[in-house]
C-alpha positions as CSV (number, residue, x, y, z in Angstrom):
1,X,88.3,94.2,89.3
2,X,91.9,93.5,90.0
3,X,92.9,96.5,87.9
4,X,90.2,98.7,89.5
5,X,91.1,98.0,93.1
6,X,95.0,98.2,92.6
7,X,95.8,96.4,95.9
8,X,96.6,92.7,95.0
9,X,98.7,91.3,92.3
10,X,98.9,87.7,90.9
11,X,102.2,86.1,89.7
12,X,101.8,83.0,87.5
13,X,105.1,81.1,87.7
14,X,105.7,78.6,84.8
15,X,108.4,76.0,85.1
16,X,109.0,72.8,83.4
17,X,111.2,70.9,80.9
18,X,111.9,72.0,77.3
19,X,108.8,71.6,75.1
20,X,106.4,71.4,78.1
21,X,104.4,74.4,76.7
22,X,105.2,77.3,78.8
23,X,104.9,79.7,75.8
24,X,101.7,77.9,74.8
25,X,100.1,78.5,78.2
26,X,100.9,82.2,77.9
27,X,99.4,82.4,74.4
28,X,96.2,80.3,74.9
29,X,95.3,80.6,78.5
30,X,95.9,84.3,78.9
31,X,94.8,85.3,75.5
32,X,91.4,86.6,76.7
33,X,92.7,88.8,79.3
34,X,93.3,92.6,79.1
35,X,96.9,93.0,78.0
36,X,97.0,96.4,79.8
37,X,96.7,94.6,83.1
38,X,99.3,91.9,82.4
39,X,103.2,91.5,82.1
40,X,104.7,88.4,80.7
41,X,108.4,87.8,81.0
42,X,110.6,85.0,79.7
43,X,113.8,84.6,81.6
44,X,116.9,83.2,80.0
45,X,120.4,82.6,81.5
46,X,121.5,85.6,83.5
47,X,123.9,88.0,81.9
48,X,127.2,88.9,83.5
49,X,125.7,92.2,84.8
50,X,122.7,90.3,86.3
51,X,125.1,87.8,88.0
52,X,126.9,90.7,89.7
53,X,123.6,92.0,91.1
54,X,122.5,88.8,92.9
55,X,120.5,86.0,91.7
56,X,117.1,87.4,92.8
57,X,117.5,91.1,91.6
58,X,116.2,90.7,88.1
59,X,113.0,88.9,89.3
60,X,112.5,91.5,92.1
61,X,112.6,94.3,89.5
62,X,109.9,92.6,87.4
63,X,107.3,91.6,90.1
64,X,103.8,92.7,89.0
65,X,102.5,96.0,90.2
66,X,99.4,96.2,92.3
67,X,96.3,95.5,90.2
68,X,98.1,93.4,87.6
69,X,98.7,89.8,86.6
70,X,102.4,89.0,86.1
71,X,103.7,85.9,84.3
72,X,107.3,84.5,84.8
73,X,108.1,82.0,82.1
74,X,111.0,80.4,84.0
75,X,111.7,81.9,87.4
76,X,114.0,82.3,90.3
77,X,113.8,78.6,90.9
78,X,116.2,78.1,87.9
79,X,118.8,79.5,90.4
80,X,118.5,76.2,92.3
81,X,118.9,73.9,89.2
82,X,120.1,75.5,86.0
83,X,122.6,77.8,87.7
84,X,124.3,74.8,89.3
85,X,124.3,72.9,86.1
86,X,125.7,75.8,84.2
87,X,128.4,76.5,86.7
88,X,127.0,79.7,87.9
89,X,126.8,78.6,91.5
90,X,128.2,75.9,93.7
91,X,126.2,73.2,95.4
92,X,127.4,74.7,98.6
93,X,125.6,77.9,97.8
94,X,122.1,76.2,97.7
95,X,121.2,76.4,101.3
96,X,121.6,80.2,101.3
97,X,119.6,80.3,98.0
98,X,116.8,78.2,99.4
99,X,116.6,80.7,102.4
100,X,116.7,83.7,100.1
101,X,113.8,82.3,97.9
102,X,111.6,81.5,101.1
103,X,112.3,85.1,102.3
104,X,111.5,86.5,98.8
105,X,108.1,84.8,98.7
106,X,107.3,85.9,102.3
107,X,107.9,89.5,101.2
108,X,105.7,89.0,98.2
109,X,102.9,87.8,100.5
110,X,103.4,91.0,102.6
111,X,103.1,93.1,99.4
112,X,99.9,91.3,98.5
113,X,101.5,89.6,95.5
114,X,100.1,86.0,95.3
115,X,102.2,83.5,93.4
116,X,100.7,80.6,91.5
117,X,103.4,78.2,90.9
118,X,102.9,75.6,88.2
119,X,105.4,73.0,87.1
120,X,104.5,71.5,83.7
121,X,105.3,67.8,83.8
122,X,106.2,66.4,80.4
123,X,107.1,62.7,79.8
124,X,110.4,61.8,78.1
125,X,108.6,60.1,75.1
126,X,106.4,63.3,74.6
127,X,109.5,65.6,74.8
128,X,111.3,63.6,72.1
129,X,108.2,63.7,69.9
130,X,108.0,67.5,70.2
131,X,111.7,67.9,69.6
132,X,111.3,65.9,66.4
133,X,108.5,68.1,65.4
134,X,110.6,71.2,65.9
135,X,113.3,69.6,63.7
136,X,110.7,69.1,61.0
137,X,109.1,72.6,60.9
138,X,111.2,75.8,60.3
139,X,108.7,77.9,62.3
140,X,109.6,75.9,65.4
141,X,113.3,74.9,64.5
142,X,114.6,78.3,65.5
143,X,113.9,77.5,69.0
144,X,116.3,74.7,69.1
145,X,119.8,74.7,70.7
146,X,122.4,72.0,71.3
147,X,121.4,72.4,75.0
148,X,118.0,71.0,74.2
149,X,119.7,67.8,73.0
150,X,122.0,67.7,76.1
151,X,119.1,68.2,78.5
152,X,117.0,65.5,76.8
153,X,119.7,63.0,77.2
154,X,119.8,63.9,80.9
155,X,116.0,64.2,81.3
156,X,115.8,61.6,84.3
157,X,118.5,63.4,86.2
158,X,117.0,66.8,85.7
159,X,113.6,65.6,86.7
160,X,115.0,64.2,89.9
161,X,116.6,67.7,90.6
162,X,113.3,69.4,90.1
163,X,111.5,66.9,92.2
164,X,113.8,67.8,95.1
165,X,113.4,71.5,94.5
166,X,109.5,71.3,94.4
167,X,109.4,69.3,97.5
168,X,111.6,71.6,99.5
169,X,109.9,74.8,98.3
170,X,106.2,73.7,98.6
171,X,104.8,75.9,101.2
172,X,101.1,76.6,102.2
173,X,101.5,80.3,101.3
174,X,103.1,79.4,98.0
175,X,102.3,75.9,96.9
176,X,103.5,74.1,93.8
177,X,101.0,72.4,91.3
178,X,102.4,69.8,89.1
179,X,100.4,69.9,85.8
180,X,100.4,67.0,83.4
181,X,101.5,68.5,80.1
182,X,101.6,65.7,77.6
183,X,98.1,66.7,76.3
184,X,98.0,70.5,75.6
185,X,94.3,70.8,76.2
186,X,94.4,69.2,79.6
187,X,97.4,71.3,80.6
188,X,95.8,74.5,79.6
189,X,92.4,73.7,81.3
190,X,94.2,72.9,84.6
191,X,96.2,76.1,84.5
192,X,93.1,78.1,83.6
193,X,91.1,76.6,86.4
194,X,93.9,77.2,89.0
195,X,94.1,80.8,87.8
196,X,90.4,81.3,88.1
197,X,90.5,79.8,91.6
198,X,93.1,82.3,92.6
199,X,90.9,85.2,91.3
200,X,88.0,83.7,93.3
201,X,90.1,83.6,96.4
202,X,90.7,87.2,96.2
203,X,86.9,87.8,96.5
204,X,87.2,91.0,94.4
205,X,84.4,93.5,94.0
206,X,84.2,97.0,92.3
207,X,85.6,99.6,94.5
208,X,83.0,101.8,96.2
209,X,84.8,105.0,95.8
210,X,82.8,108.3,95.5
211,X,82.6,109.6,91.9
212,X,85.0,112.5,91.2
213,X,82.1,114.4,89.7
214,X,78.3,114.2,89.5
215,X,75.6,114.0,86.7
216,X,74.9,117.6,87.4
217,X,78.5,118.6,86.9
218,X,78.6,116.8,83.7
219,X,75.4,118.2,82.4
220,X,76.6,121.7,83.2
221,X,79.5,121.4,80.9
222,X,79.4,123.0,77.5
């Protein structure tokens, strides 16, 4: 119905610490949806060209089209945490960035793009267990970087930074949902339930457009 009406779009925003399961949510929660009506994008650190364009431009270019579901695996909120940590912006730049993100989401609302912002909350102990698992399994080890070890060692500081960001950017039109992610089945169930509720809020129905041709037209063809 979303694809048929081509008016609204949904944007699932996934944030969370390393190993919280952002990729897993995309694979399992969204596996049953029509891939032709979806776009899933995983964002990494901005390239030099992307930094010159402005921090929101690469996200603006990838917003879902009307009638589709988009997924941002990491998002423009990294500009308030990771960019500062990586030296890509100064703390003094944050007020301007907060304002730009608020305006960005207001424009999304005007374009009938509905963001569903989920922060996957993982505990320190569970993150360590999953990092050990990645070390032990070659099919997972390729994901590891030295940055994962650095971030794990500063887990509490990073969580405090994200807590501040979530609190300051939680709005009625674009609220945050903090999802317990230590148990994969519970994480996936909650995200799926929230996504289903977003579809229900749209109150979609099949469009009542007139058919472009009639049965008689069809029967009259060779």
